[in-house]
Backbone bond lengths (Angstrom), bond angles and torsions (degrees), N, CA, C in turn:
res aa  C-N    CA-C-N  psi(-1)  N-CA   C-N-CA  omega(-1)  CA-C   N-CA-C  phi
1 M - - - 1.434 - - 1.546 109.24 -
2 L 1.300 115.24 -58.04 1.472 118.36 -179.14 1.603 107.24 -120.79
3 S 1.274 116.52 164.74 1.418 117.55 176.14 1.533 109.28 -93.76
4 V 1.270 117.46 64.95 1.464 125.06 179.17 1.533 105.67 -133.57
5 S 1.336 116.04 169.58 1.408 120.41 -178.54 1.644 108.37 -65.03
6 Q 1.328 110.92 160.60 1.568 114.79 -179.84 1.443 111.93 -61.31
7 G 1.376 120.29 -42.10 1.485 123.35 177.71 1.483 111.32 -59.92
8 M 1.329 118.19 -42.47 1.451 122.83 -178.12 1.508 111.65 -65.69
9 E 1.379 113.78 -42.31 1.473 119.91 177.03 1.461 113.30 -62.86
10 T 1.283 116.92 -40.72 1.459 123.09 176.50 1.563 110.31 -62.23
11 S 1.304 118.17 -39.13 1.451 127.00 179.71 1.573 107.39 -66.59
12 L 1.328 116.62 -41.24 1.505 119.90 178.90 1.525 110.89 -64.84
13 I 1.320 114.48 -41.67 1.478 117.95 179.03 1.442 109.83 -66.11
14 R 1.342 119.69 -43.22 1.497 122.01 -177.88 1.585 109.73 -62.08
15 S 1.367 114.64 -38.97 1.430 119.22 178.63 1.537 111.66 -63.96
16 F 1.328 117.63 -40.04 1.447 122.52 173.86 1.490 109.47 -57.76
17 A 1.303 118.08 -51.80 1.463 124.52 -177.10 1.550 111.35 -58.89
18 D 1.289 113.44 -45.15 1.518 119.79 -173.96 1.491 109.59 -72.63
19 S 1.358 118.52 -23.26 1.476 118.54 176.07 1.484 115.64 -68.40
20 M 1.327 118.21 -12.36 1.455 120.50 177.78 1.565 109.82 -110.75
21 R 1.229 117.54 13.49 1.465 122.69 -179.22 1.524 112.99 -100.00
22 R 1.227 117.70 133.34 1.487 124.48 174.16 1.515 108.40 -123.98
23 K 1.314 115.67 177.96 1.474 119.08 -174.57 1.550 111.04 -63.73
24 N 1.309 119.84 -30.48 1.431 124.49 178.11 1.528 116.83 -90.01
25 G 1.319 115.20 7.00 1.447 119.31 179.54 1.589 111.11 121.24
26 K 1.244 114.67 -165.68 1.459 118.97 -176.72 1.553 111.59 -79.96
27 I 1.291 116.21 146.34 1.499 120.89 178.75 1.505 108.19 -108.76
28 H 1.329 113.31 161.16 1.439 120.57 169.80 1.472 112.17 -72.75
29 Y 1.304 119.50 146.26 1.445 122.77 -174.87 1.561 113.97 -61.90
30 W 1.342 117.25 -17.81 1.502 123.13 178.13 1.524 110.84 -90.90
31 D 1.327 119.84 -13.10 1.428 120.10 -173.77 1.524 108.08 -61.60
32 G 1.379 114.10 131.09 1.443 122.89 -178.86 1.547 113.19 93.11
33 L 1.330 115.46 -4.53 1.435 119.71 177.78 1.524 113.64 -106.50
34 E 1.313 115.78 13.49 1.438 121.15 176.69 1.580 111.81 -53.24
35 G 1.287 115.97 131.87 1.497 120.34 177.64 1.511 109.87 82.76
36 A 1.316 119.57 7.20 1.476 120.57 177.80 1.519 109.36 -78.93
37 D 1.321 115.44 160.83 1.479 120.68 174.30 1.517 112.83 -52.91
38 P 1.393 117.70 132.70 1.419 117.66 179.43 1.570 114.35 -57.03
39 Y 1.281 115.79 -29.78 1.480 117.77 -178.11 1.542 107.35 -67.38
40 L 1.306 118.70 -40.90 1.505 125.86 179.50 1.539 106.71 -59.68
41 L 1.351 113.68 -49.26 1.481 116.73 -177.23 1.524 113.26 -61.94
42 S 1.332 115.06 -35.33 1.442 120.97 177.44 1.526 112.02 -66.59
43 C 1.357 115.69 -38.88 1.461 120.40 176.81 1.548 110.78 -66.39
44 V 1.305 115.53 -47.58 1.501 120.73 174.78 1.512 111.47 -53.23
45 K 1.301 116.42 -49.52 1.469 119.98 179.91 1.503 113.62 -60.19
46 S 1.342 115.82 -43.85 1.460 123.94 179.63 1.566 111.88 -63.63
47 C 1.316 113.99 -43.52 1.472 116.75 178.96 1.570 113.20 -68.92
48 F 1.360 115.27 -39.19 1.475 120.42 177.40 1.478 108.55 -55.73
49 F 1.355 115.89 -48.89 1.484 119.27 -172.65 1.564 113.45 -76.30
50 K 1.380 117.48 -19.20 1.389 117.95 169.95 1.481 113.10 -68.60
51 V 1.328 115.65 -42.35 1.440 122.08 174.33 1.493 111.34 -62.98
52 Y 1.351 114.29 -46.85 1.485 118.23 178.81 1.543 112.69 -57.96
53 E 1.325 117.69 -35.94 1.424 121.70 -176.80 1.592 106.58 -70.38
54 L 1.313 117.96 -35.75 1.438 122.16 179.76 1.582 107.81 -68.51
55 L 1.269 113.64 -37.82 1.499 117.28 176.13 1.514 112.78 -63.47
56 Q 1.380 116.78 -40.54 1.379 120.27 179.66 1.549 112.82 -66.97
57 K 1.322 115.04 -38.33 1.467 121.79 178.35 1.529 107.67 -65.80
58 D 1.299 119.50 -42.08 1.478 124.68 -179.52 1.600 107.12 -64.85
59 L 1.290 116.49 -41.66 1.486 120.86 177.66 1.510 110.65 -59.48
60 V 1.319 118.68 -44.16 1.451 121.24 177.57 1.451 110.64 -61.28
61 M 1.313 121.66 -47.51 1.361 125.91 179.36 1.527 113.36 -64.88
62 S 1.311 118.87 -36.99 1.487 126.12 178.82 1.501 106.67 -64.06
63 S 1.297 120.73 -39.17 1.422 123.59 -176.76 1.506 113.14 -66.98
64 K 1.330 116.55 -22.23 1.460 119.87 -179.70 1.548 115.55 -95.51
65 R 1.343 114.59 0.44 1.452 118.82 -179.79 1.574 108.49 -84.46
66 E 1.315 113.27 162.66 1.470 119.72 176.57 1.535 104.71 -73.49
67 L 1.331 117.44 133.95 1.407 124.02 -173.03 1.550 111.85 -79.49
68 D 1.292 114.26 125.31 1.476 122.51 170.18 1.494 105.97 -141.96
69 W 1.294 119.08 -179.87 1.522 122.35 -173.19 1.489 108.39 -66.01
70 M 1.331 121.58 -41.92 1.431 124.63 -179.23 1.548 110.92 -59.68
71 Y 1.274 119.08 -49.92 1.385 123.70 179.72 1.564 113.71 -70.10
72 L 1.298 113.01 -32.03 1.509 118.47 175.75 1.584 107.43 -63.30
73 H 1.269 114.84 -48.75 1.480 120.39 176.40 1.490 111.53 -58.06
74 H 1.276 118.18 -45.22 1.502 121.19 177.55 1.515 109.98 -60.09
75 Y 1.326 115.68 -50.45 1.466 123.20 -176.76 1.553 109.34 -58.53
76 L 1.344 119.58 -44.60 1.443 121.91 179.42 1.571 110.25 -68.72
77 T 1.277 116.82 -36.11 1.527 120.74 174.90 1.456 111.91 -62.17
78 L 1.351 116.79 -41.46 1.405 120.58 177.35 1.491 114.64 -65.62
79 T 1.340 116.84 -46.83 1.512 118.64 177.14 1.486 113.54 -63.68
80 E 1.305 117.81 -33.47 1.548 118.95 175.60 1.452 109.27 -70.39
81 A 1.393 120.26 -39.15 1.424 122.38 -179.32 1.517 113.41 -64.13
82 M 1.293 117.22 -27.92 1.421 124.93 -173.99 1.544 111.59 -87.16
83 S 1.326 117.18 -7.05 1.450 119.18 -179.61 1.506 111.34 -88.76
84 Y 1.294 115.52 104.00 1.500 122.65 -172.65 1.532 107.90 -127.12
85 P 1.332 116.07 158.08 1.494 121.83 176.95 1.534 106.60 -87.83
86 F 1.360 117.03 80.80 1.435 119.90 -178.47 1.506 106.86 -67.57
87 R 1.372 114.29 160.05 1.473 124.71 174.39 1.479 110.24 -120.39
88 D 1.335 115.75 172.41 1.479 123.02 -179.64 1.617 109.77 -58.19
89 I 1.329 113.88 -34.44 1.453 116.32 -178.88 1.558 117.30 -67.11
90 D 1.343 113.31 -11.38 1.466 123.57 178.29 1.449 117.62 -87.38
91 S 1.373 114.68 -16.89 1.433 120.18 -165.89 1.596 110.52 -61.51
92 H 1.240 122.67 -40.05 1.445 124.85 -177.24 1.513 107.33 -67.68
93 M 1.311 118.56 -39.32 1.421 123.36 -178.00 1.576 111.18 -65.51
94 M 1.306 114.74 -37.90 1.461 122.19 179.63 1.590 107.93 -67.55
95 L 1.314 114.89 -36.50 1.496 118.52 176.67 1.525 113.66 -68.13
96 E 1.304 116.48 -27.90 1.451 123.91 -177.25 1.525 115.23 -85.51
97 L 1.299 114.50 -10.44 1.492 117.69 178.95 1.552 111.25 -59.51
98 N 1.330 115.22 132.27 1.466 121.10 -175.40 1.482 108.37 -106.66
99 V 1.427 116.86 85.06 1.380 122.82 176.96 1.596 108.27 -109.33
100 Q 1.372 112.04 133.38 1.446 116.11 -175.99 1.489 108.11 -125.28
């Protein structure tokens, strides 16, 4: 995903996942932006899915690595980071993700 060490990469993914977590669980990336400019909402959505696509690509690459404790931790961090409360408005973006 990035040209950093495995531990640093896992920490970055954890930070991304934790940024969407509140005391009652994970929130949608638009929560708190109600009433914002539609252009801003479009930019937030686009950026979220760019990061999500990178996470998916990393997940595919992680599943092909030889399993050890470090990669297992990374793989579990990725799968947890990708568990979001998606809404209907996200369906077309999910279909457009380019993961190979």
